[in-house]
C-alpha positions, 0 to 999 in steps of 0.5 A, a space after each residue: 814417695 818423698 818429702 823433705 824439711 828439717 827433720 825433728 829426730 827424737 831420739 838422737 835429739 837432732 834437728 838436720 836437713 833430710 829427705 824421707 822415702 815412703 813406700 806402701 805406707 812405711 818410712 823406707 829410708 832416711 837421708 840427711 841432705 845438704 839442705 831441705 826446705 825451712 820446714 820442720 817434720 816430726 812424728 804425729 801426736 797421740 793423745 794418750 787418754 780419752 773418752 771420743 764420745 765426749 767429744 759428742 762424735 763418733 770416732 771417724 768424725 772425730 778422726 776428721 777433726 783430730 787430723 788437722 791439729 796433728 793427731 794420728 792416734 789416740 789411746 781411747 777408753 771406750 768407757 763411757 759407751 760401755 756403761 750405757 751399752 756393754 760389751 756391744 758398745 765397744 764393739 761399735 767403737 772399733 768397728 766404727 774405728 776401722 772405717 778410717 785410717 787413723 789409729 784408734 786404740 781401745 781399752 777394756 773398761 774396768 769399771 762399768 758400772 764404776 761403783 755399785 751406788 748408781 744405776 748403769 745401762 751394763 756390768 762387765 765383770 772380771 770375765 767379761 773384761 778378761 775376754 775383751 784383753 783377750 782381743 787384739 783389738 784391745 790394747 790395755 786395761 782402762 783406768 781403774 777408778 775403784 782405787 779403794 777397791 785396788 788399795 782393799 784387795 777387792 776381788 773383782 778389782 784384783 780379778 780385772 789387774 790380773 787378766 790384763 797381767 796375764 794377756 800382757 797389757 798396761 793397766 790404766 789408773 785413776 787415783 784422784 789426791 792419793 798421795 805417800 804409801 797409799 799411792 805406792 800401794 796402788 802402784 805396786 798393784 801394777 797400776 802404771 798411769 794416771 792421769 787424775 794428778 792435780 797438784 805436782 806434789 801429788 804427780 811426784 809421789 806417784 812418780 816415786 811410785 814408778 807411775 807415768 803420769 798424764 798432763 790433762 788439759 781437756 774442756 772440763 779438767 785442766 791440770 797443765 799449769 799444776 803439771 808442766 813442770 814434770 817436762 823438766 823434771 821427769 820428761 820420759 815419765 810424762 804423757 799428754 791427754 785430753 780426756 774430755 774434749 767437747 767438739 767446740 773445743 775439738 775444732 780449735 785445737 788438740 794435743 798441739 795446744 799442749 806442745 804450744 803451751 810448753 814451749 812458750 814456757 821454755 820447756 826443752 822442744 825434744 822433751 815437750 814432743 817426746 811427751 807428745 809422740 814418743 811416750 805414749 807409743 812407747 808405754 802402750 806398745 802401739 803400733 805408730 811410727 815414731 819418725 825412724 826407718 821401718 816404721 809406719 809413716 805417721 808424721 806431721 808437717 808444720 811451719 816452724 818452731 814458733 807458731 808450729 802450724 800443722 800444714 800436714 797430718 800423715 797415716 800410714 802414708 796417706 796425706 790425711 789433713 792439708 792446710 787446716 782441712 780434713 782429707 778424710 771422707 765423712 761416713 754416716 754412723 749406725 745408731 745404737 743406743 738404751 734408754 727407757 724413762 717415761 717423761 716426768 711431772 713438774 711434781 717429781 722435781 719438789 723437794 719437801 722441807 720437813 721443817 721450818 727452816 734447815 741446813 743443807 748439804 750443797 756440791 760446791 762445783 769448781 771451774 777447771 777440776 772435776 773435784 767438787 767441795 761439799 758445803 753446809 748451807 742454809 736452805 731456801 724454802 718456799 710452800 713447804 719445799 727446799 727451792 733454788 736461791 739465785 741471789 746464792 747461787 745455789 741451785 737445784 740438781 736432778 740426775 734421772 735413772 734412763 734405764 727404768 721407767 719409773 724409777 724416782 728423781 734424785 735431788 740435790 742442790 749445786 753451786 757456782 753455775 750461775 743460773 739466773 733462769 730456765 734449766 740446763 739438762 744433759 745424758 752426757 753423765 759420768 759415768 753411767 750417763 743418766 740424765 743430769 739438769 740443773 735449774 732454778 726452778 722446777 718447770 724449766 728443770 722437767 721441760 729441759 728433762 722431757 726434751 731429752 726423754 723425747 729424742 733419747 739422748 742428748 743435751 738441752 736448755 730451757 729458757 722456760 717451761 715452753 722454750 726449749 732447744 734441744 741437740 739430740 745424740 742418738 748414739 747411745 745418747 752421748 754421740 752424734 750421728 752428724 759430722 763434727 763442724 756440724 756438731 760443733 756449731 750445734 754445740 756453740 750454739 746451745 754453750 752460747 744459750 746456756 751463757 745467756 741464762 747467766 752461767 760464768 762456766 767456761 764449759 758448763 755442760 762439760 762440768 755439769 757431766 762431772 757433778 754424777 762422777 761418784 768416784 771425784 770427791 768429794 760430794 756428788 748425786 748419783 740416780 740413788 742419791 747424794 754421795 760423799 766421795 771421801 767415805 764413799 757413802 750416800 749422805 742425807 741432803 739436810 743436816 741434823 
């Protein structure tokens, strides 16, 4: 097979007319030509850090959608399903991914559970992580979120890092807000990347410590604007990632969005494409083609350097997408899950007030960020209970242990979700994926939660106690068994319903999913209680 066009050579930083010869999935010759068609050929895009589970799709269904946008590979952390199903969940992702030519590269989850302050469905200790790292199907140690454990030489944390070093595999980081000498200590332990930087100054501290920075633009966390200058300052240290990508957005774009935005800002074409195509392959030592003789034939064809429309995507010499349509076959995935809680009663969501007035700690959600703030606000008390206040946009929030039949409901309050009535609930709740819900009243909260218990996982919207819509996610309570377009349409429907309840959030379910993520400061809620991410300890709802 031969294909001709304007070849974008990211190593020589040249673009020239060429003919590419592919034999048995390998580029066997690249011949410079006097002329070639007015299309551009470049290496395929690589998402340098993503949780496939957050797309709500099995890997095979994710691949069908991603190839349309020019993505040929992902560096995938199966941390989410591992927190639900343990090693069996990791193996599930590997097995499913092998049914498609798309290139998935999974890591060994380093933090299952992420902390001891929440209930997960499984535990991966240092011995289990070491066994995973010795597998040829595991390419790196996934994000080390327990950065306090790194800084304080926690034996279990350091044993996992040591296992990665012994296996000769990179170690991913996760240290939001870490600066200066603390960032340098973190990097010195062997951590090589970070995707949690939310300021340029923080990113520069970590670059100076020797780390690579992943510029993240996902469905909830959006750091592109803050970090884009790294493409000019340190192009050799930058990669692009989405981290978490909901199906409605994956229908529209993937890493190609990073590329277009960077080029519109005037950054150098070769530096931008280096971040999108080359740096992840070299850093993680991936068997992904970089458009050189002897490489796998993993490349894309685009129409021009302005619109950057993807005309074709090739993986191992196979045409997997053309003119906006995937050529990959639909594959019905098997089902794996871990779900055991009982239905709840309306009374389970009540918060008795200990006095006629008090102040409470409130989680302040921030659009486009995983971090939250801690607010101290007067409680709204009715009939002896602390309740939501839609006038002040302070809503009740609940987290329910999905792995225990009779565990109590953990309750707190959150600001900026903006619901005027009803409730939202989800079992996509980082990192342990218990049931998380917010609502205006206890009847709606209970209805939204019970809808998910009935279907053993999913997302739901309760307009009232009797009017509930739900999208089941039978694979671990995280993923659908349906195709990407169907899931995207179902998700879009529930997203629209959530916004009809009053939320101004661009991605309310994605933002909700991070309100239980204890390793991201400042204030979050686990199934065991309200948690202060700065002090790394539980904290009471009411203020003394």
